[in-house]
Backbone bond lengths (Angstrom), bond angles and torsions (degrees), N, CA, C in turn:
res aa  C-N    CA-C-N  psi(-1)  N-CA   C-N-CA  omega(-1)  CA-C   N-CA-C  phi
1 M - - - 1.424 - - 1.582 106.56 -
2 G 1.299 121.32 132.22 1.538 122.37 -175.25 1.395 108.24 -75.35
3 K 1.304 114.04 163.97 1.485 122.08 175.15 1.499 116.30 -74.83
4 T 1.213 124.68 144.19 1.355 123.21 172.49 1.469 117.33 -85.70
5 V 1.339 123.51 167.04 1.407 118.36 -179.99 1.509 121.14 -57.64
6 L 1.381 109.24 -32.86 1.512 119.37 -179.59 1.529 107.15 -66.41
7 E 1.380 114.33 -34.01 1.403 114.86 -177.81 1.512 117.08 -80.09
8 T 1.459 111.59 -22.03 1.506 117.79 -176.78 1.595 104.26 -80.82
9 F 1.272 115.21 -44.25 1.412 117.06 -176.34 1.554 114.81 -94.32
10 T 1.278 120.35 170.80 1.485 118.24 -179.81 1.478 108.10 -66.21
11 I 1.361 115.41 156.70 1.448 119.21 -165.94 1.539 106.22 -130.21
12 F 1.326 112.19 122.12 1.478 121.71 175.30 1.541 118.70 50.05
13 P 1.323 121.39 49.08 1.391 122.60 178.28 1.630 115.53 -63.78
14 F 1.365 106.71 -26.28 1.520 119.64 178.46 1.558 114.30 -59.57
15 S 1.414 108.17 -21.38 1.562 113.34 -176.60 1.515 108.42 -69.39
16 I 1.364 118.25 -36.28 1.471 123.79 -177.67 1.534 100.38 -63.48
17 V 1.173 128.64 -54.89 1.390 127.40 -176.74 1.483 117.60 -53.90
18 L 1.358 110.42 -47.07 1.563 120.48 174.91 1.560 109.37 -58.34
19 A 1.320 114.87 -41.02 1.475 117.83 177.50 1.557 112.57 -62.75
20 L 1.265 115.29 -39.51 1.474 124.35 -175.44 1.624 96.60 -68.23
21 A 1.317 122.23 -49.77 1.413 118.90 -172.50 1.513 111.67 -65.97
22 L 1.337 117.90 -31.71 1.426 117.56 176.64 1.472 113.49 -67.83
23 G 1.319 115.07 -38.02 1.525 118.50 177.79 1.539 111.21 -69.53
24 E 1.459 114.93 -35.24 1.485 113.42 177.95 1.591 110.95 -72.28
25 A 1.284 115.12 -29.41 1.482 117.95 179.97 1.620 112.12 -61.52
26 F 1.397 113.16 -46.76 1.399 120.49 177.56 1.462 112.17 -69.66
27 K 1.409 121.56 -29.18 1.298 125.14 175.90 1.621 115.13 -70.85
28 Q 1.258 109.35 -32.20 1.449 121.15 173.47 1.497 113.91 -66.35
29 A 1.356 113.97 -36.73 1.453 118.50 -172.70 1.525 111.86 -93.62
30 V 1.359 116.23 -10.58 1.436 112.86 175.19 1.527 108.05 -127.20
31 A 1.244 117.69 120.80 1.462 123.36 -172.60 1.510 108.75 -75.75
32 E 1.296 120.39 161.70 1.526 122.20 171.98 1.638 111.91 -59.98
33 H 1.110 116.34 143.08 1.487 120.29 -174.31 1.484 109.67 -59.83
34 R 1.290 118.28 127.30 1.499 123.47 173.97 1.532 113.53 -96.42
35 P 1.353 126.78 133.27 1.500 123.47 -178.89 1.484 102.27 -56.10
36 G 1.344 111.93 140.27 1.522 120.38 172.67 1.478 113.20 81.66
37 A 1.333 122.21 -1.58 1.440 122.84 -175.63 1.573 101.94 -72.65
38 T 1.470 111.11 149.50 1.435 119.49 177.18 1.505 110.07 -83.46
39 I 1.309 114.80 169.45 1.534 119.70 177.50 1.610 105.75 -59.70
40 G 1.250 111.64 125.54 1.453 121.04 178.87 1.611 110.79 88.13
41 G 1.315 112.60 -3.70 1.521 114.70 -177.73 1.429 115.34 -66.43
42 D 1.366 116.77 -24.98 1.466 123.69 174.07 1.492 121.74 -75.99
43 I 1.328 109.46 -13.63 1.552 115.55 179.16 1.487 112.51 -79.04
44 Q 1.276 117.30 132.19 1.530 124.97 -179.67 1.648 101.34 -88.18
45 W 1.237 112.36 91.26 1.505 125.36 -174.63 1.455 105.91 -56.54
46 D 1.314 119.78 -44.03 1.499 120.85 -169.40 1.618 107.30 -70.30
47 R 1.259 120.60 -10.01 1.353 118.40 -177.33 1.582 111.93 -101.85
48 L 1.241 113.66 3.64 1.553 116.68 -179.24 1.403 115.06 -70.13
49 P 1.312 120.64 -41.64 1.509 116.40 169.17 1.569 119.96 -52.77
50 A 1.287 112.42 -47.98 1.562 111.84 174.09 1.486 110.15 -70.17
51 L 1.265 123.09 -36.72 1.546 117.45 176.24 1.544 113.29 -56.09
52 L 1.339 110.81 -42.52 1.446 115.08 -178.74 1.632 112.02 -66.32
53 T 1.316 109.36 -41.50 1.582 114.10 170.01 1.527 112.11 -51.00
54 F 1.417 110.53 -48.46 1.510 115.41 -179.03 1.545 110.79 -60.84
55 L 1.192 115.80 -44.85 1.555 120.24 -179.30 1.479 115.30 -62.13
56 V 1.415 113.67 -47.52 1.444 118.45 174.38 1.487 117.24 -62.75
57 L 1.258 121.17 -15.87 1.389 127.83 -175.28 1.574 111.88 -99.15
58 I 1.470 109.88 -40.18 1.473 115.06 -175.13 1.479 112.56 -68.59
59 L 1.364 122.19 -33.38 1.282 130.99 -177.72 1.608 114.22 -58.91
60 P 1.292 112.82 -61.48 1.472 112.72 179.08 1.591 112.89 -67.93
61 F 1.329 112.27 -32.13 1.549 113.06 179.57 1.584 104.95 -63.37
62 Y 1.183 118.86 -51.38 1.524 116.59 -174.22 1.441 110.22 -63.42
63 Q 1.292 116.73 -45.14 1.579 119.32 -179.77 1.524 108.20 -64.73
64 G 1.383 118.72 -36.86 1.455 117.02 -177.11 1.641 110.13 -70.11
65 M 1.378 116.74 -38.06 1.321 118.87 179.32 1.515 114.00 -61.42
66 N 1.381 116.10 -41.59 1.394 119.27 -176.79 1.542 111.53 -71.21
67 R 1.469 114.00 -48.18 1.331 113.00 176.60 1.561 119.67 -59.71
68 Y 1.399 113.30 -29.19 1.444 118.24 -178.36 1.506 106.72 -66.02
69 L 1.361 116.05 -49.66 1.500 125.36 -175.38 1.580 108.00 -62.22
70 L 1.240 118.25 -46.38 1.427 118.07 179.74 1.494 114.94 -63.15
71 L 1.295 112.66 -42.80 1.447 117.10 177.17 1.490 118.98 -70.94
72 T 1.304 111.71 -28.95 1.536 121.07 -176.32 1.530 107.23 -84.46
73 Y 1.326 119.00 -42.87 1.430 117.66 -166.26 1.535 112.29 -126.26
74 G 1.348 117.12 -7.69 1.438 118.50 -176.86 1.527 122.63 -58.01
75 D 1.361 111.66 -26.68 1.438 120.83 179.71 1.476 116.96 -111.41
76 V 1.372 114.28 10.78 1.379 118.44 -173.99 1.646 106.62 -88.81
77 P 1.310 113.61 121.54 1.534 115.76 -178.67 1.496 112.18 -64.53
78 A 1.309 116.93 146.10 1.538 119.79 -176.76 1.537 109.61 -62.10
79 S 1.321 120.07 -26.66 1.382 127.63 175.20 1.473 114.40 -54.30
80 Q 1.315 111.49 -26.72 1.412 118.89 -173.44 1.536 112.15 -109.33
81 H 1.377 116.80 20.49 1.423 122.86 -161.58 1.476 114.19 -80.82
82 Q 1.517 118.83 -18.69 1.425 122.11 -171.22 1.512 110.76 -51.88
83 Y 1.311 121.31 -48.34 1.398 123.02 -176.45 1.505 109.45 -80.46
84 S 1.380 116.83 -39.13 1.488 120.98 177.65 1.581 108.82 -59.83
85 A 1.308 116.40 -35.87 1.512 116.01 -171.26 1.644 110.32 -65.38
86 V 1.305 112.81 -38.57 1.497 113.24 -179.43 1.494 107.82 -64.42
87 A 1.338 119.46 -48.15 1.457 122.61 -178.04 1.421 110.16 -61.85
88 L 1.343 119.86 -37.04 1.501 123.32 -176.79 1.465 107.97 -71.56
89 I 1.362 119.20 -35.02 1.534 120.34 -178.63 1.537 108.44 -70.96
90 I 1.324 117.22 -36.83 1.542 124.59 176.35 1.585 105.35 -61.60
91 D 1.346 116.42 -50.50 1.480 118.46 -171.36 1.564 104.74 -72.39
92 G 1.325 119.80 -30.39 1.529 118.83 178.53 1.526 110.00 -69.31
93 I 1.218 118.22 -41.16 1.413 123.53 178.49 1.600 110.54 -60.68
94 A 1.365 113.04 -50.88 1.452 116.58 -178.41 1.477 110.07 -61.48
95 F 1.337 119.40 -37.71 1.386 121.63 -176.62 1.626 112.21 -74.76
96 M 1.292 114.57 -30.92 1.530 119.46 168.88 1.430 110.49 -61.19
97 V 1.359 118.34 -46.62 1.448 120.93 -174.50 1.521 109.55 -64.76
98 E 1.324 117.68 -37.52 1.515 124.82 -176.65 1.649 103.83 -70.88
99 A 1.319 120.99 -38.15 1.366 122.53 -178.84 1.570 110.10 -70.99
100 A 1.383 116.38 -35.04 1.399 118.39 169.05 1.579 117.91 -62.01
101 V 1.375 112.51 -38.71 1.330 116.81 175.47 1.535 112.35 -69.26
102 F 1.205 126.46 -24.03 1.473 130.10 170.32 1.416 108.69 -67.31
103 F 1.346 118.86 -39.24 1.517 117.58 177.63 1.431 108.48 -70.03
104 A 1.279 120.80 -38.49 1.476 115.91 177.01 1.547 112.85 -64.13
105 M 1.263 120.59 -35.71 1.462 123.83 169.53 1.457 109.93 -56.46
106 S 1.320 119.85 -44.97 1.416 118.22 -174.32 1.595 115.02 -66.32
107 R 1.330 116.10 -12.60 1.365 122.44 179.00 1.548 116.21 -94.94
108 N 1.255 116.69 -1.45 1.380 124.18 -173.21 1.591 115.22 -130.57
109 L 1.327 117.02 44.65 1.439 120.89 -173.76 1.434 118.34 -77.53
110 A 1.347 117.60 -25.81 1.469 121.34 -171.71 1.562 116.07 -57.87
111 N 1.211 117.51 139.29 1.525 119.63 178.89 1.655 112.46 -49.90
112 S 1.216 108.00 -35.92 1.430 115.90 -175.69 1.625 112.20 -62.88
113 R 1.265 114.39 -21.84 1.488 122.75 -177.46 1.488 110.40 -109.03
114 W 1.344 117.83 26.26 1.468 120.64 -173.17 1.571 110.55 -62.19
115 R 1.278 117.65 -35.94 1.405 117.07 -179.88 1.575 115.10 -68.89
116 Y 1.339 119.45 -40.94 1.342 119.92 171.78 1.439 114.91 -69.48
117 F 1.305 120.03 -28.18 1.433 122.66 172.46 1.492 115.30 -70.80
118 Y 1.346 120.75 -34.31 1.308 117.60 177.31 1.461 116.75 -84.19
119 L 1.301 115.66 -22.63 1.567 122.59 169.07 1.548 108.50 -59.53
120 I 1.410 112.89 -37.96 1.464 116.80 179.84 1.446 109.02 -67.56
121 V 1.278 118.66 -44.87 1.544 126.58 179.02 1.549 106.10 -57.10
122 L 1.386 116.25 -46.35 1.451 118.33 -175.01 1.618 106.06 -64.93
123 F 1.393 114.74 -40.17 1.384 113.80 179.74 1.504 114.35 -64.38
124 L 1.298 118.19 -33.96 1.463 124.66 168.72 1.386 114.35 -46.85
125 L 1.470 115.21 -56.56 1.405 126.30 -174.80 1.522 109.82 -60.77
126 V 1.435 114.80 -44.53 1.509 116.56 176.25 1.390 113.37 -64.58
127 V 1.306 123.31 -42.61 1.534 124.49 178.76 1.568 104.09 -63.01
128 D 1.209 124.49 -44.55 1.403 121.07 -176.94 1.530 112.49 -68.74
129 T 1.283 120.10 -29.31 1.469 120.52 177.60 1.527 108.13 -77.75
130 L 1.225 121.62 -36.53 1.513 123.56 168.04 1.401 116.45 -55.25
131 W 1.394 111.42 -48.03 1.602 116.37 175.36 1.512 105.04 -62.08
132 G 1.303 124.53 -39.18 1.469 123.08 176.92 1.413 115.70 -50.71
133 F 1.406 117.93 -45.15 1.407 127.38 175.87 1.485 110.11 -54.68
134 S 1.398 115.41 -52.17 1.472 120.35 -175.55 1.546 110.52 -62.93
135 A 1.332 112.98 -41.31 1.544 117.44 -176.32 1.604 107.26 -63.43
136 L 1.350 117.54 -37.60 1.521 118.87 -179.26 1.569 111.84 -67.04
137 L 1.369 112.79 -6.67 1.491 113.75 174.12 1.500 115.09 -75.10
138 H 1.369 111.86 -26.73 1.446 117.95 174.30 1.532 111.27 -120.87
139 P 1.373 116.27 71.98 1.460 119.55 -165.98 1.423 112.01 -68.88
140 H 1.399 116.32 155.67 1.294 126.78 -172.45 1.695 103.58 -137.86
141 D 1.311 112.06 130.21 1.607 109.65 -176.07 1.477 112.33 -51.58
142 A 1.305 117.55 -42.39 1.402 121.69 -167.53 1.555 113.09 -76.68
143 T 1.344 115.88 -16.87 1.380 117.77 -170.61 1.537 111.69 -120.17
144 T 1.308 121.83 -13.98 1.499 125.32 -174.82 1.594 108.40 -61.15
145 P 1.247 114.28 -54.06 1.493 110.26 179.79 1.592 119.31 -61.58
146 I 1.274 115.88 -31.65 1.409 118.94 -177.07 1.694 107.35 -75.44
147 L 1.315 110.52 -33.56 1.501 111.17 178.12 1.478 113.87 -66.23
148 Q 1.505 111.80 -34.26 1.493 110.50 172.27 1.415 116.09 -68.22
149 G 1.239 121.01 -40.14 1.488 127.60 172.68 1.567 109.64 -54.91
150 W 1.251 117.97 -48.25 1.460 116.88 -179.44 1.609 112.85 -63.80
151 M 1.263 111.47 -38.59 1.506 119.24 -176.31 1.570 107.02 -67.32
152 I 1.351 118.76 -38.28 1.408 119.27 174.90 1.416 118.37 -67.39
153 L 1.390 108.46 -40.03 1.554 116.22 176.84 1.530 108.24 -63.36
154 N 1.347 118.86 -47.92 1.459 121.60 -176.55 1.574 109.62 -56.86
155 A 1.447 113.07 -40.73 1.477 116.43 -175.80 1.519 111.72 -64.00
156 I 1.348 113.13 -38.93 1.433 119.44 -177.55 1.498 111.61 -69.07
157 F 1.121 120.33 -43.78 1.520 125.76 -174.87 1.547 110.82 -84.93
158 S 1.401 118.55 -17.17 1.383 113.89 170.05 1.478 108.12 -79.03
159 L 1.266 123.77 -27.59 1.535 120.47 178.64 1.591 103.25 -73.00
160 I 1.342 123.14 -32.12 1.392 120.57 -173.69 1.601 104.40 -74.81
161 L 1.337 117.46 -33.31 1.447 118.88 175.25 1.596 113.35 -63.30
162 V 1.366 107.66 -48.31 1.563 113.99 176.00 1.481 105.78 -55.74
163 F 1.243 125.74 -47.34 1.578 118.23 -179.09 1.510 108.94 -65.86
164 L 1.351 119.81 -41.24 1.515 119.39 177.39 1.443 110.91 -56.79
165 I 1.354 125.74 -44.74 1.279 126.51 -179.00 1.581 114.97 -68.58
166 W 1.246 119.64 -33.83 1.431 132.82 175.44 1.565 110.14 -63.63
167 V 1.306 114.23 -50.60 1.491 114.98 -179.41 1.513 115.56 -92.80
168 G 1.271 114.23 -1.57 1.549 122.00 -176.76 1.516 109.26 -63.98
169 G 1.285 119.23 -35.05 1.583 119.27 -179.49 1.472 114.18 -57.22
170 W 1.335 120.82 -23.88 1.493 123.84 -179.37 1.576 110.39 -96.44
171 L 1.312 117.89 5.56 1.501 121.52 -178.69 1.451 108.87 -118.23
172 A 1.460 118.21 162.41 1.384 121.51 176.41 1.531 107.62 -69.51
173 D 1.452 116.29 155.19 1.360 112.90 176.21 1.452 119.98 -61.92
174 R 1.385 118.57 -34.83 1.409 120.56 179.59 1.530 112.99 -67.46
175 T 1.370 114.84 -31.45 1.422 117.67 -177.91 1.447 111.85 -70.14
176 V 1.386 111.97 -41.19 1.551 116.96 176.39 1.545 115.26 -65.89
177 A 1.440 110.82 -34.04 1.590 113.05 176.94 1.478 111.62 -70.94
178 V 1.265 117.58 -35.32 1.439 124.60 -177.90 1.629 107.62 -69.53
179 A 1.346 114.63 -43.90 1.437 116.30 -179.43 1.426 110.14 -67.48
180 G 1.301 123.90 -37.90 1.474 127.88 172.70 1.457 115.11 -58.33
181 T 1.399 116.97 -40.52 1.423 120.41 178.73 1.606 109.27 -68.41
182 V 1.264 115.15 -44.00 1.480 121.55 177.90 1.604 106.13 -52.99
183 A 1.314 116.46 -49.80 1.391 122.14 -173.47 1.551 112.38 -58.92
184 M 1.413 113.69 -45.20 1.408 123.14 -176.90 1.555 109.23 -74.80
185 I 1.339 124.19 -28.35 1.366 125.30 169.02 1.489 112.84 -62.06
186 I 1.238 116.64 -44.54 1.510 127.70 175.05 1.530 108.49 -55.58
187 R 1.358 113.12 -48.07 1.436 120.95 -176.32 1.529 112.78 -61.46
188 T 1.454 112.40 -39.24 1.405 116.12 176.73 1.575 113.53 -68.94
189 I 1.289 111.36 -44.65 1.492 115.64 177.46 1.466 112.46 -50.07
190 I 1.358 111.40 -52.32 1.526 115.39 -178.94 1.502 110.13 -63.07
191 D 1.293 120.76 -38.27 1.467 128.46 -178.44 1.498 105.53 -57.41
192 Y 1.304 118.64 -51.53 1.465 120.62 -179.67 1.537 119.45 -70.22
193 R 1.358 106.59 -30.75 1.550 115.41 169.13 1.488 113.67 -56.97
194 I 1.402 111.22 -53.49 1.462 113.77 -173.08 1.562 116.12 -84.52
195 S 1.453 113.65 -11.11 1.419 120.52 -177.85 1.571 115.54 -113.61
196 W 1.338 114.49 4.99 1.385 120.09 -169.99 1.568 112.34 -51.82
197 D 1.341 123.91 -42.24 1.349 128.25 178.95 1.531 113.91 -65.39
198 F 1.312 111.36 -36.34 1.462 120.07 179.71 1.576 106.89 -67.56
199 Y 1.255 118.30 -54.83 1.480 127.80 -177.35 1.562 109.41 -50.34
200 F 1.411 111.76 -55.48 1.387 120.55 -162.10 1.532 115.42 -115.02
201 S 1.344 116.86 16.00 1.459 117.84 175.84 1.450 114.29 -64.93
């Protein structure tokens, strides 16, 4: 049996960066133990809204990246890899950039940095949308509809984030942080609703 494209080329290096981002996010949300601290005293409570936002975004992004690569390249013979290699390299670069963005998010969880945090989230959605356009240039029956759904979802919630960042200057930091978290939870719920068969087929 011949090797597939995914076996011929490096596979899922972005997963390592995402794992580092996840570890860093928890490290930022939980301080080093202080002698005499009470139960829960080491938790940075002001960072929980951003941490929750981070978690509800990293799960579908990670799952979506893996499913997309497996469905698009998992059964492509290496003998046909010349065209697939270019597309795979573009996808790999895009996913590494998105993983790096998640790491940047993990370093900016404090409520006082909500504006910078949600600018990073906005950048993530824009990068993902641009990648979606590039992926549609080499369409695949199993992924084209889901790419279009992701791009529409990104566009809608990018506008919501722009509005939140714009009006956020008149609101308390915690209010804006919680509002952003609620928006991203809704985004993830809709994402799983429209992508359920793709994620779990």
